[in-house]
C-alpha positions, 0 to 999 in steps of 0.5 A: 500500500502506498503512503501519502507524500504529504504526511506519510500515512498509508493511502487506503487503495489497492495499486492494482485497482486504480487507473491513470486519471483516478483521484485518491485522497489521504484519510489523514490529511485530506490531500487529493492526488491524481494517479498519473502513472500505474507502473510504477505508481505515480501520484500528483497532488491535485490543487483546488485551483485545478479542480476549479478550472476544470469545473469552469471549463465544464460549465462553459461547455454546458452553456454553449450547448444551450 
């Protein structure tokens, strides 16, 4: 089981059950990570700003469809 790069707590997921692009969160510190590689496992911290940008892009696409 991998550990959180932020707080070293064990992350509660099986490496064999995740795919690139999945988001996992640390139960201890709450930091979210995106799976950017599976062999070997690579995690990238997800910033709140990135999530907000993705939400904004999604909303823009919905408005265009109307």
